[in-house]
DRENDO-1510 file (C-alpha; in Angstrom, 1 decimal, always signed):
<recs>
REC; n; res; u; v; w
REC; 1; UNK; -7.0; +30.3; -26.1 .
REC; 2; UNK; -6.2; +33.9; -27.8 .
REC; 3; UNK; -3.3; +36.1; -26.5 .
REC; 4; UNK; -2.5; +39.6; -27.3 .
REC; 5; UNK; +1.0; +38.3; -28.9 .
REC; 6; UNK; -1.1; +35.9; -30.9 .
REC; 7; UNK; -3.2; +38.8; -31.9 .
REC; 8; UNK; -0.2; +41.2; -32.8 .
REC; 9; UNK; +1.9; +38.6; -35.2 .
REC; 10; UNK; -1.4; +37.7; -37.0 .
REC; 11; UNK; -2.5; +41.0; -38.0 .
REC; 12; UNK; -2.2; +42.1; -41.5 .
REC; 13; UNK; +0.1; +44.9; -42.3 .
REC; 14; UNK; -1.9; +48.0; -41.9 .
REC; 15; UNK; -4.5; +46.9; -40.0 .
REC; 16; UNK; -5.7; +49.0; -37.3 .
REC; 17; UNK; -6.2; +47.8; -33.8 .
REC; 18; UNK; -8.6; +49.6; -31.9 .
REC; 19; UNK; -8.7; +48.9; -28.1 .
REC; 20; UNK; -7.0; +46.2; -26.0 .
REC; 21; UNK; -7.3; +42.4; -27.0 .
REC; 22; UNK; -9.3; +40.4; -25.2 .
REC; 23; UNK; -8.0; +38.9; -21.8 .
REC; 24; UNK; -7.6; +35.3; -21.7 .
REC; 25; UNK; -10.6; +33.1; -21.1 .
REC; 26; UNK; -10.7; +31.1; -17.6 .
REC; 27; UNK; -11.7; +27.3; -18.1 .
REC; 28; UNK; -14.9; +26.6; -17.1 .
REC; 29; UNK; -15.9; +23.6; -14.4 .
REC; 30; UNK; -16.9; +20.6; -16.7 .
REC; 31; UNK; -16.8; +16.7; -16.2 .
REC; 32; UNK; -13.8; +17.2; -18.8 .
REC; 33; UNK; -11.9; +19.5; -16.4 .
REC; 34; UNK; -13.5; +19.5; -12.6 .
REC; 35; UNK; -10.5; +21.3; -11.7 .
REC; 36; UNK; -10.6; +24.3; -14.4 .
REC; 37; UNK; -7.0; +23.0; -15.4 .
REC; 38; UNK; -5.0; +25.7; -17.2 .
REC; 39; UNK; -4.0; +23.0; -20.2 .
REC; 40; UNK; -0.6; +25.9; -20.4 .
REC; 41; UNK; +0.5; +25.6; -17.1 .
REC; 42; UNK; +3.6; +23.6; -16.3 .
REC; 43; UNK; +3.3; +20.4; -13.8 .
REC; 44; UNK; +6.1; +20.3; -11.3 .
REC; 45; UNK; +6.4; +16.5; -10.4 .
REC; 46; UNK; +8.8; +15.0; -7.8 .
REC; 47; UNK; +8.3; +11.7; -6.9 .
REC; 48; UNK; +10.3; +8.5; -5.3 .
REC; 49; UNK; +10.0; +5.9; -7.8 .
REC; 50; UNK; +9.8; +6.3; -11.7 .
REC; 51; UNK; +6.4; +4.7; -11.8 .
REC; 52; UNK; +4.9; +7.9; -10.5 .
REC; 53; UNK; +5.8; +9.6; -13.5 .
REC; 54; UNK; +3.7; +7.3; -15.4 .
REC; 55; UNK; +0.8; +9.7; -15.9 .
REC; 56; UNK; +2.8; +12.1; -17.3 .
REC; 57; UNK; +2.0; +10.8; -21.1 .
REC; 58; UNK; -1.7; +11.0; -20.7 .
REC; 59; UNK; -1.7; +14.1; -19.2 .
REC; 60; UNK; +0.5; +16.1; -22.2 .
REC; 61; UNK; -2.4; +14.1; -24.8 .
REC; 62; UNK; -5.2; +16.0; -22.7 .
REC; 63; UNK; -2.5; +19.2; -22.5 .
REC; 64; UNK; -0.5; +19.4; -25.3 .
REC; 65; UNK; +1.0; +22.8; -24.2 .
REC; 66; UNK; +1.6; +21.7; -20.6 .
REC; 67; UNK; +5.2; +20.7; -19.6 .
REC; 68; UNK; +5.5; +18.0; -17.3 .
REC; 69; UNK; +9.0; +16.5; -16.2 .
REC; 70; UNK; +8.9; +14.3; -13.4 .
REC; 71; UNK; +11.6; +14.6; -11.5 .
REC; 72; UNK; +12.9; +11.5; -9.8 .
REC; 73; UNK; +14.3; +12.1; -6.2 .
REC; 74; UNK; +16.3; +9.6; -3.4 .
REC; 75; UNK; +16.0; +12.8; -0.9 .
REC; 76; UNK; +12.4; +13.9; -0.5 .
REC; 77; UNK; +12.6; +14.9; +2.7 .
REC; 78; UNK; +16.0; +17.0; +2.1 .
REC; 79; UNK; +14.9; +18.6; -1.4 .
REC; 80; UNK; +11.4; +19.4; -0.5 .
REC; 81; UNK; +10.9; +20.5; +3.0 .
REC; 82; UNK; +13.0; +23.9; +2.2 .
REC; 83; UNK; +10.3; +24.2; -0.5 .
REC; 84; UNK; +7.3; +23.9; +1.7 .
REC; 85; UNK; +8.9; +26.0; +4.3 .
REC; 86; UNK; +9.1; +28.9; +1.7 .
REC; 87; UNK; +5.7; +28.3; +0.2 .
REC; 88; UNK; +7.0; +27.0; -3.2 .
REC; 89; UNK; +6.4; +23.1; -2.6 .
REC; 90; UNK; +6.0; +21.0; -5.9 .
REC; 91; UNK; +2.4; +20.5; -7.5 .
REC; 92; UNK; +2.3; +16.7; -6.8 .
REC; 93; UNK; +4.7; +14.5; -4.5 .
REC; 94; UNK; +4.8; +10.3; -4.3 .
REC; 95; UNK; +6.3; +10.2; -1.0 .
REC; 96; UNK; +8.3; +7.3; -1.0 .
REC; 97; UNK; +12.2; +5.9; -0.5 .
REC; 98; UNK; +14.5; +6.1; +2.2 .
REC; 99; UNK; +14.1; +9.9; +2.9 .
REC; 100; UNK; +10.6; +10.1; +3.1 .
REC; 101; UNK; +8.4; +13.1; +4.2 .
REC; 102; UNK; +6.8; +13.3; +7.4 .
REC; 103; UNK; +3.0; +13.5; +6.8 .
REC; 104; UNK; +1.8; +13.7; +10.0 .
REC; 105; UNK; +4.2; +17.0; +10.6 .
REC; 106; UNK; +2.9; +18.7; +6.9 .
REC; 107; UNK; -1.0; +17.6; +8.0 .
REC; 108; UNK; -0.5; +19.6; +11.4 .
REC; 109; UNK; +1.2; +22.3; +9.1 .
REC; 110; UNK; -2.0; +22.8; +7.1 .
REC; 111; UNK; +0.4; +21.8; +4.0 .
REC; 112; UNK; -1.3; +19.0; +2.2 .
REC; 113; UNK; -4.8; +19.6; +0.0 .
REC; 114; UNK; -7.8; +18.1; +1.0 .
REC; 115; UNK; -7.8; +15.3; -2.0 .
REC; 116; UNK; -11.8; +14.7; -1.7 .
REC; 117; UNK; -12.5; +16.8; -4.3 .
REC; 118; UNK; -10.1; +14.2; -6.4 .
REC; 119; UNK; -12.2; +11.2; -5.2 .
REC; 120; UNK; -15.7; +12.9; -5.9 .
REC; 121; UNK; -14.7; +14.0; -9.7 .
REC; 122; UNK; -15.6; +12.0; -12.4 .
REC; 123; UNK; -12.9; +9.4; -13.2 .
REC; 124; UNK; -11.1; +10.0; -16.5 .
REC; 125; UNK; -12.2; +6.9; -17.5 .
REC; 126; UNK; -15.8; +7.3; -17.4 .
REC; 127; UNK; -17.5; +10.2; -16.6 .
REC; 128; UNK; -20.5; +8.9; -15.2 .
REC; 129; UNK; -18.7; +7.0; -12.1 .
REC; 130; UNK; -16.3; +9.0; -9.1 .
REC; 131; UNK; -12.9; +8.3; -9.2 .
REC; 132; UNK; -13.2; +7.0; -6.1 .
REC; 133; UNK; -15.6; +4.3; -7.5 .
REC; 134; UNK; -13.1; +2.9; -9.3 .
REC; 135; UNK; -10.9; +2.2; -6.3 .
REC; 136; UNK; -10.7; -0.9; -4.2 .
REC; 137; UNK; -12.7; -0.6; -1.1 .
REC; 138; UNK; -11.1; +0.5; +2.1 .
REC; 139; UNK; -7.8; +1.5; +1.2 .
REC; 140; UNK; -8.3; +5.1; +1.3 .
REC; 141; UNK; -8.7; +5.2; +5.1 .
REC; 142; UNK; -5.0; +5.3; +5.8 .
REC; 143; UNK; -4.6; +8.3; +3.9 .
REC; 144; UNK; -7.3; +10.2; +6.0 .
REC; 145; UNK; -6.3; +12.6; +8.9 .
REC; 146; UNK; -9.1; +13.5; +11.0 .
REC; 147; UNK; -11.5; +12.5; +8.7 .
REC; 148; UNK; -9.7; +14.3; +5.8 .
REC; 149; UNK; -8.3; +12.7; +2.8 .
REC; 150; UNK; -4.7; +13.8; +2.7 .
REC; 151; UNK; -2.6; +11.4; +0.8 .
REC; 152; UNK; -4.1; +9.0; -1.8 .
REC; 153; UNK; -1.9; +5.7; -1.1 .
REC; 154; UNK; -1.4; +4.1; -4.9 .
REC; 155; UNK; +0.2; +0.8; -4.2 .
REC; 156; UNK; -2.1; -2.3; -3.0 .
REC; 157; UNK; +0.6; -4.6; -1.3 .
REC; 158; UNK; -0.8; -8.0; -1.1 .
REC; 159; UNK; +0.4; -10.0; +2.3 .
REC; 160; UNK; +0.4; -14.0; +2.2 .
REC; 161; UNK; +2.4; -17.2; +2.4 .
REC; 162; UNK; +5.1; -17.6; -0.4 .
REC; 163; UNK; +5.4; -21.1; -1.9 .
REC; 164; UNK; +7.2; -22.6; -4.8 .
REC; 165; UNK; +4.5; -24.0; -6.9 .
REC; 166; UNK; +6.6; -26.6; -8.5 .
REC; 167; UNK; +7.9; -27.9; -5.4 .
REC; 168; UNK; +4.4; -28.4; -4.3 .
REC; 169; UNK; +3.8; -30.2; -7.5 .
REC; 170; UNK; +6.6; -32.4; -7.4 .
REC; 171; UNK; +5.4; -33.3; -3.8 .
REC; 172; UNK; +1.9; -33.8; -4.6 .
REC; 173; UNK; +1.2; -30.8; -1.9 .
REC; 174; UNK; -1.9; -28.5; -2.2 .
REC; 175; UNK; -2.1; -25.4; -0.8 .
REC; 176; UNK; -3.9; -25.6; +2.7 .
REC; 177; UNK; -7.4; -24.5; +3.0 .
REC; 178; UNK; -7.3; -24.2; +6.7 .
REC; 179; UNK; -4.9; -23.3; +9.1 .
REC; 180; UNK; -5.1; -27.3; +10.5 .
REC; 181; UNK; -4.5; -28.0; +6.7 .
REC; 182; UNK; -1.3; -25.9; +6.8 .
REC; 183; UNK; +0.2; -27.8; +10.2 .
REC; 184; UNK; -0.7; -31.0; +8.6 .
REC; 185; UNK; +1.7; -29.7; +5.4 .
REC; 186; UNK; +4.2; -28.8; +7.7 .
REC; 187; UNK; +4.6; -31.9; +9.2 .
REC; 188; UNK; +4.6; -33.5; +5.6 .
REC; 189; UNK; +7.3; -31.1; +4.8 .
REC; 190; UNK; +9.7; -31.7; +7.9 .
REC; 191; UNK; +9.2; -35.8; +6.9 .
REC; 192; UNK; +10.5; -34.8; +3.8 .
REC; 193; UNK; +13.6; -33.4; +5.0 .
REC; 194; UNK; +12.7; -29.6; +4.4 .
REC; 195; UNK; +12.2; -26.5; +7.2 .
REC; 196; UNK; +8.5; -25.9; +6.7 .
REC; 197; UNK; +8.3; -22.7; +7.8 .
REC; 198; UNK; +10.6; -19.6; +8.0 .
REC; 199; UNK; +10.7; -15.9; +8.9 .
REC; 200; UNK; +12.6; -12.8; +9.4 .
REC; 201; UNK; +13.5; -13.6; +13.3 .
REC; 202; UNK; +15.1; -10.1; +13.6 .
REC; 203; UNK; +12.0; -8.7; +12.2 .
REC; 204; UNK; +9.2; -10.2; +13.9 .
REC; 205; UNK; +6.6; -8.1; +12.4 .
REC; 206; UNK; +5.9; -10.5; +9.4 .
REC; 207; UNK; +4.6; -12.9; +12.6 .
REC; 208; UNK; +2.6; -10.5; +14.0 .
REC; 209; UNK; +1.4; -9.4; +10.6 .
REC; 210; UNK; +0.2; -13.4; +10.4 .
REC; 211; UNK; -1.7; -13.2; +13.6 .
REC; 212; UNK; -3.5; -10.2; +13.0 .
REC; 213; UNK; -4.8; -11.7; +9.7 .
REC; 214; UNK; -6.0; -14.7; +11.2 .
REC; 215; UNK; -7.7; -12.4; +14.0 .
REC; 216; UNK; -9.5; -10.3; +11.5 .
REC; 217; UNK; -10.4; -13.5; +9.2 .
REC; 218; UNK; -11.7; -15.1; +12.4 .
REC; 219; UNK; -13.8; -12.4; +14.0 .
REC; 220; UNK; -14.1; -10.0; +11.2 .
REC; 221; UNK; -12.9; -6.4; +10.5 .
REC; 222; UNK; -14.1; -4.9; +13.8 .
REC; 223; UNK; -11.0; -6.7; +15.4 .
REC; 224; UNK; -8.5; -4.8; +13.9 .
REC; 225; UNK; -10.7; -1.6; +14.0 .
REC; 226; UNK; -10.6; -1.9; +18.1 .
REC; 227; UNK; -6.9; -2.2; +18.0 .
REC; 228; UNK; -6.8; +0.6; +15.6 .
REC; 229; UNK; -8.6; +2.8; +17.7 .
REC; 230; UNK; -6.9; +1.7; +21.2 .
REC; 231; UNK; -10.0; +0.4; +22.5 .
REC; 232; UNK; -10.0; -1.5; +26.0 .
REC; 233; UNK; -8.9; -4.6; +25.9 .
REC; 234; UNK; -8.9; -4.8; +22.2 .
REC; 235; UNK; -5.6; -7.0; +22.5 .
REC; 236; UNK; -7.7; -9.5; +25.0 .
REC; 237; UNK; -10.4; -10.2; +22.1 .
REC; 238; UNK; -10.9; -13.8; +22.0 .
REC; 239; UNK; -10.2; -13.5; +18.3 .
REC; 240; UNK; -7.0; -12.6; +18.7 .
REC; 241; UNK; -6.1; -15.0; +21.4 .
REC; 242; UNK; -7.3; -17.7; +18.9 .
REC; 243; UNK; -5.1; -16.6; +16.5 .
REC; 244; UNK; -1.5; -16.1; +18.6 .
REC; 245; UNK; -2.0; -19.7; +20.0 .
REC; 246; UNK; -2.3; -21.0; +16.4 .
REC; 247; UNK; +0.7; -19.4; +15.4 .
REC; 248; UNK; +2.3; -20.4; +18.3 .
REC; 249; UNK; +1.7; -24.0; +17.0 .
REC; 250; UNK; +4.2; -23.8; +14.5 .
REC; 251; UNK; +7.0; -23.7; +17.3 .
REC; 252; UNK; +5.3; -26.6; +19.5 .
REC; 253; UNK; +5.1; -28.6; +16.6 .
REC; 254; UNK; +8.7; -28.1; +15.6 .
REC; 255; UNK; +7.8; -26.6; +12.4 .
REC; 256; UNK; +10.1; -23.6; +12.0 .
REC; 257; UNK; +13.0; -24.1; +9.8 .
REC; 258; UNK; +16.4; -24.1; +11.6 .
REC; 259; UNK; +18.1; -21.0; +12.5 .
REC; 260; UNK; +14.7; -19.3; +11.6 .
REC; 261; UNK; +14.8; -16.7; +14.8 .
REC; 262; UNK; +18.4; -15.5; +13.8 .
REC; 263; UNK; +17.6; -14.5; +10.1 .
REC; 264; UNK; +17.1; -10.9; +8.9 .
REC; 265; UNK; +14.4; -10.6; +5.7 .
REC; 266; UNK; +17.3; -11.3; +3.3 .
REC; 267; UNK; +18.7; -14.2; +4.8 .
REC; 268; UNK; +15.4; -15.7; +5.2 .
REC; 269; UNK; +14.1; -15.0; +1.8 .
REC; 270; UNK; +17.4; -16.6; +0.3 .
REC; 271; UNK; +17.0; -19.6; +2.2 .
REC; 272; UNK; +13.4; -19.8; +0.9 .
REC; 273; UNK; +14.3; -19.3; -2.8 .
REC; 274; UNK; +16.9; -21.9; -1.9 .
REC; 275; UNK; +14.5; -24.3; -1.5 .
REC; 276; UNK; +15.6; -24.5; +1.9 .
REC; 277; UNK; +12.4; -24.0; +3.8 .
REC; 278; UNK; +8.6; -24.6; +2.1 .
REC; 279; UNK; +6.7; -21.9; +3.3 .
REC; 280; UNK; +7.5; -17.9; +4.0 .
REC; 281; UNK; +5.1; -14.9; +5.4 .
REC; 282; UNK; +5.9; -11.8; +3.7 .
REC; 283; UNK; +4.2; -9.0; +1.1 .
REC; 284; UNK; +4.1; -9.2; -2.6 .
REC; 285; UNK; +7.3; -7.2; -2.8 .
REC; 286; UNK; +9.7; -10.0; -2.5 .
REC; 287; UNK; +10.1; -10.6; -6.3 .
REC; 288; UNK; +11.1; -6.9; -6.8 .
REC; 289; UNK; +13.4; -7.3; -3.6 .
REC; 290; UNK; +15.0; -10.4; -4.5 .
REC; 291; UNK; +15.3; -9.8; -8.5 .
REC; 292; UNK; +17.9; -11.8; -9.9 .
REC; 293; UNK; +17.6; -14.5; -7.4 .
REC; 294; UNK; +14.3; -15.8; -8.3 .
REC; 295; UNK; +14.4; -18.8; -10.4 .
REC; 296; UNK; +11.7; -18.9; -13.4 .
REC; 297; UNK; +11.4; -23.0; -12.4 .
REC; 298; UNK; +10.8; -22.1; -9.0 .
REC; 299; UNK; +7.5; -20.8; -9.7 .
REC; 300; UNK; +7.3; -18.4; -6.9 .
REC; 301; UNK; +3.4; -18.1; -6.0 .
REC; 302; UNK; +1.6; -17.0; -3.3 .
REC; 303; UNK; -1.6; -18.1; -0.9 .
REC; 304; UNK; -3.9; -16.6; +1.5 .
REC; 305; UNK; -3.2; -17.0; +5.1 .
REC; 306; UNK; -5.8; -19.9; +5.8 .
REC; 307; UNK; -8.7; -19.5; +8.2 .
REC; 308; UNK; -8.5; -21.2; +11.6 .
REC; 309; UNK; -11.6; -23.2; +11.0 .
REC; 310; UNK; -14.8; -23.8; +8.9 .
REC; 311; UNK; -16.7; -20.7; +9.6 .
REC; 312; UNK; -14.2; -17.5; +9.6 .
REC; 313; UNK; -16.1; -14.3; +9.3 .
REC; 314; UNK; -14.0; -13.1; +6.6 .
REC; 315; UNK; -13.6; -16.4; +4.5 .
REC; 316; UNK; -11.9; -14.9; +1.7 .
REC; 317; UNK; -10.4; -12.3; +3.9 .
REC; 318; UNK; -7.0; -11.1; +2.6 .
REC; 319; UNK; -4.8; -8.4; +4.3 .
REC; 320; UNK; -3.9; -5.6; +2.0 .
REC; 321; UNK; -1.8; -2.5; +2.9 .
REC; 322; UNK; -2.2; +0.6; +0.6 .
REC; 323; UNK; +1.2; +2.4; +0.3 .
REC; 324; UNK; +3.3; +4.9; -2.0 .
REC; 325; UNK; +1.2; +8.0; -0.9 .
REC; 326; UNK; +0.5; +10.8; -3.4 .
REC; 327; UNK; -0.1; +14.1; -2.2 .
REC; 328; UNK; -1.1; +17.5; -3.7 .
REC; 329; UNK; +0.4; +20.2; -1.4 .
REC; 330; UNK; -2.3; +23.3; -0.3 .
REC; 331; UNK; +0.6; +26.2; -1.8 .
REC; 332; UNK; +0.8; +24.1; -4.5 .
REC; 333; UNK; +1.4; +26.6; -7.8 .
REC; 334; UNK; -0.6; +24.7; -9.9 .
REC; 335; UNK; -2.9; +22.8; -7.2 .
REC; 336; UNK; -5.5; +22.0; -10.5 .
REC; 337; UNK; -2.8; +20.5; -12.7 .
REC; 338; UNK; -1.9; +18.5; -9.4 .
REC; 339; UNK; -5.3; +17.3; -8.4 .
REC; 340; UNK; -6.0; +16.6; -12.6 .
REC; 341; UNK; -2.4; +14.5; -13.1 .
REC; 342; UNK; -3.3; +12.0; -10.0 .
REC; 343; UNK; -6.8; +11.6; -11.9 .
REC; 344; UNK; -4.7; +10.7; -15.0 .
REC; 345; UNK; -2.9; +8.4; -12.3 .
REC; 346; UNK; -5.9; +6.5; -11.2 .
REC; 347; UNK; -6.8; +5.3; -14.8 .
REC; 348; UNK; -6.9; +1.8; -15.8 .
REC; 349; UNK; -4.4; +2.1; -18.7 .
REC; 350; UNK; -1.9; +3.6; -16.2 .
REC; 351; UNK; -2.4; +1.6; -13.4 .
REC; 352; UNK; -2.0; -1.2; -15.6 .
REC; 353; UNK; +1.3; +0.2; -17.0 .
REC; 354; UNK; +2.3; +0.4; -13.5 .
REC; 355; UNK; +1.9; -3.2; -12.5 .
REC; 356; UNK; +3.4; -4.4; -16.3 .
REC; 357; UNK; +6.4; -2.2; -15.8 .
REC; 358; UNK; +7.1; -1.7; -12.3 .
REC; 359; UNK; +5.7; -5.2; -10.8 .
REC; 360; UNK; +3.4; -4.0; -8.5 .
REC; 361; UNK; -0.2; -4.0; -7.9 .
REC; 362; UNK; -2.4; -0.5; -7.7 .
REC; 363; UNK; -5.5; +0.6; -5.9 .
REC; 364; UNK; -7.4; +0.8; -9.0 .
REC; 365; UNK; -9.9; -1.7; -9.0 .
REC; 366; UNK; -9.4; -4.7; -11.7 .
REC; 367; UNK; -6.6; -2.5; -13.6 .
REC; 368; UNK; -4.5; -5.7; -13.6 .
REC; 369; UNK; -6.7; -7.8; -15.1 .
REC; 370; UNK; -5.7; -9.8; -18.0 .
REC; 371; UNK; -2.3; -8.6; -18.0 .
REC; 372; UNK; +0.6; -11.1; -18.5 .
REC; 373; UNK; +2.4; -11.5; -15.4 .
REC; 374; UNK; +4.7; -14.1; -14.0 .
REC; 375; UNK; +3.6; -16.3; -11.3 .
REC; 376; UNK; +4.5; -14.4; -8.5 .
REC; 377; UNK; +2.5; -11.2; -9.2 .
REC; 378; UNK; -0.5; -13.4; -10.9 .
REC; 379; UNK; -1.0; -15.4; -7.7 .
REC; 380; UNK; -0.9; -11.8; -5.8 .
REC; 381; UNK; -3.8; -10.3; -8.4 .
REC; 382; UNK; -5.5; -13.6; -8.3 .
REC; 383; UNK; -5.7; -13.3; -4.2 .
REC; 384; UNK; -7.1; -9.7; -4.8 .
REC; 385; UNK; -9.3; -10.4; -7.2 .
REC; 386; UNK; -11.0; -13.7; -5.1 .
REC; 387; UNK; -11.1; -11.5; -2.0 .
REC; 388; UNK; -13.3; -9.4; -3.4 .
REC; 389; UNK; -14.7; -6.7; -0.3 .
REC; 390; UNK; -13.2; -8.7; +2.2 .
REC; 391; UNK; -10.1; -6.6; +2.5 .
REC; 392; UNK; -8.4; -6.9; +5.8 .
REC; 393; UNK; -6.5; -3.1; +6.7 .
REC; 394; UNK; -5.1; -1.9; +9.7 .
REC; 395; UNK; -3.4; +1.6; +10.4 .
REC; 396; UNK; -2.1; +1.1; +13.8 .
REC; 397; UNK; +1.5; +0.1; +12.7 .
REC; 398; UNK; +1.8; +3.7; +10.5 .
REC; 399; UNK; +0.2; +6.1; +13.3 .
REC; 400; UNK; +2.3; +4.4; +16.2 .
REC; 401; UNK; +5.5; +2.8; +15.1 .
REC; 402; UNK; +7.0; +2.5; +18.0 .
REC; 403; UNK; +4.1; +0.7; +19.6 .
REC; 404; UNK; +3.9; -1.3; +16.3 .
REC; 405; UNK; +7.4; -2.2; +16.8 .
REC; 406; UNK; +6.9; -3.2; +20.8 .
REC; 407; UNK; +4.2; -5.7; +19.7 .
REC; 408; UNK; +6.4; -7.3; +16.8 .
REC; 409; UNK; +9.4; -7.9; +19.4 .
REC; 410; UNK; +6.8; -9.4; +21.5 .
REC; 411; UNK; +5.5; -11.4; +18.9 .
REC; 412; UNK; +9.1; -12.6; +18.2 .
REC; 413; UNK; +10.1; -13.2; +21.7 .
REC; 414; UNK; +6.7; -15.7; +22.1 .
REC; 415; UNK; +7.9; -18.0; +18.7 .
REC; 416; UNK; +11.0; -18.0; +20.6 .
REC; 417; UNK; +9.7; -19.3; +23.8 .
REC; 418; UNK; +10.8; -16.4; +25.7 .
REC; 419; UNK; +6.7; -16.0; +26.6 .
REC; 420; UNK; +3.7; -17.4; +27.2 .
REC; 421; UNK; +0.7; -16.6; +25.7 .
REC; 422; UNK; -1.3; -14.8; +28.4 .
REC; 423; UNK; +2.1; -12.7; +28.8 .
REC; 424; UNK; +2.3; -11.9; +25.4 .
REC; 425; UNK; -1.1; -10.6; +25.7 .
REC; 426; UNK; -0.4; -8.8; +28.4 .
REC; 427; UNK; +2.6; -7.2; +27.5 .
REC; 428; UNK; +0.7; -5.7; +24.3 .
REC; 429; UNK; -2.2; -4.6; +26.0 .
REC; 430; UNK; -0.2; -2.4; +28.7 .
REC; 431; UNK; +1.4; -1.2; +25.5 .
REC; 432; UNK; -1.3; +0.0; +23.9 .
REC; 433; UNK; -3.2; +1.4; +27.2 .
REC; 434; UNK; +0.2; +3.3; +28.1 .
REC; 435; UNK; +0.0; +4.8; +24.8 .
REC; 436; UNK; -3.6; +5.4; +24.9 .
REC; 437; UNK; -2.7; +7.5; +28.4 .
REC; 438; UNK; +0.2; +9.9; +26.5 .
REC; 439; UNK; -1.3; +13.2; +25.7 .
REC; 440; UNK; +2.3; +13.6; +23.8 .
REC; 441; UNK; +1.1; +11.6; +20.9 .
REC; 442; UNK; -1.5; +12.6; +18.4 .
REC; 443; UNK; -4.4; +10.2; +18.3 .
REC; 444; UNK; -6.3; +8.8; +15.1 .
REC; 445; UNK; -9.6; +7.3; +14.8 .
REC; 446; UNK; -10.6; +4.8; +12.4 .
REC; 447; UNK; -14.3; +4.6; +11.6 .
</recs>
């Protein structure tokens, strides 16, 4: 791109310049540059975690003149809200950490760009393929508000049940293939003097997660769609009833590790990693959260929640939640650069780097294949691969957190013997009905 200064500096002595120099040539839309990025413009990138900046090298390689220095912030809301208010937001934000932006508020204020143009753009990896086609199915919905894609949630969090592969091998135990198998395994563990099952009793959401995964595997994805959409009687669905009854068998058969109801998430995880319990339901952040306390010889591994019977609707169904939302502000100074940065982030090379260096999986399909990973992340990756398109998702816990907390508390009370199954169902359904009728709460719909 020629600029007047360049022409002046390059002119020969005595040469006569006639007229004005040419204006900068604006970039045109092309598969290589679908957003007409100005390669000289800086990209303002603010991220909650370091991996959010991993695409900077790829961006600089393509746009050598662009200045892009990721800034990691632990106080996103405190630092970013004034910038949104004054119309000077960054070009890209990774909204993670303890002080995150309230996305619903920003959506209402029309502060977030529509990212469908990013998803429809040619992939950086393969121009014959759209960006969206390289991503795992069903994991973009959480970033849609009233049908518009406002965020792209980058990390694929796999849920399941943790175990020690070395402990299983020493005892000749096999990973259960059905819920009855799991109950039988728990009985064997108890006979061996081990607390079979442990969870964070003070954070019973993990139990609710287990129930909902079982329900979806039994009845299919519509079970969770009805719950997300607050449909009448959604919590009375027979698949949900079967699931909560099956999980309740852990209590009835005495398969909970002693003291489970009193442990928080760290306490339960410490007991599990100390081989005081055989199984723990949780997401695949466990290894990062307990870094330094996971012994190599423990062989930390994850198996999928097994189905209730031999004929589930989703035989390989796996609960996967898309977290770590990236967004491009509508009033960003370099909006095109922000979109292009996310296009670079959604490449297999960058996603593979994220998995290798941050020990997390991403929504980029197959990006972690072939990587040298530890047993924990490798088992999560293999489950994700085996699940194919049978990914189980739900969003009510993000859309309506107060209701989700109430449902989790009821589940904890049920497991502790404080509620009967019918009371559990009635309480949560009543809370869902009340939420549906509350006009003060913004409602969302899932297709």
